[in-house]
N, C-alpha and C positions, 0 to 999 in steps of 0.2 A: 784337555782335562777341565779347564776352567769353563769352557763352553758347556760341557756335559753337566757340571755342577749347577751352572746357571739355568739350564733347561730343566733339570730335576727340581730345583727350587721353584721355578715358575710353575711347573706342573703341580707341585704340592700346594702352592698358593691357590691356584684355581680349583683344585679338588677340595681344599678346605673351605673355600667360599661356597662350593656347591653342596656341601652336606649341612644338614640342619640339626643333627643330634650329636650328642657326645659319642654314642655308639658308632655313628657314621665317621666321626673324626678318628676314632680308634681303628676302624677298618681301613680307612685311607692310609693312616700311618703304618699299619701292618703291611699293606700292599707295597708302599713305598720302600719300607725296610727290606722286603723280600727282593725287590728289584735291585736295590743297592747291593745287597748281599750277593745276588747273582752276578752283578757286574764285577764285584770284587773277586769272585772266584775265577773269572776269566783270565 
């Protein structure tokens, strides 16, 4: 579980570094939230 959280955090960090606009940040956070929600439902 700790490894999964660390990987998600790392992926979020890189995706936030890769986007240049506030809109891009919002989209990245939305996608991350959907993935976390999907993992929680399993």
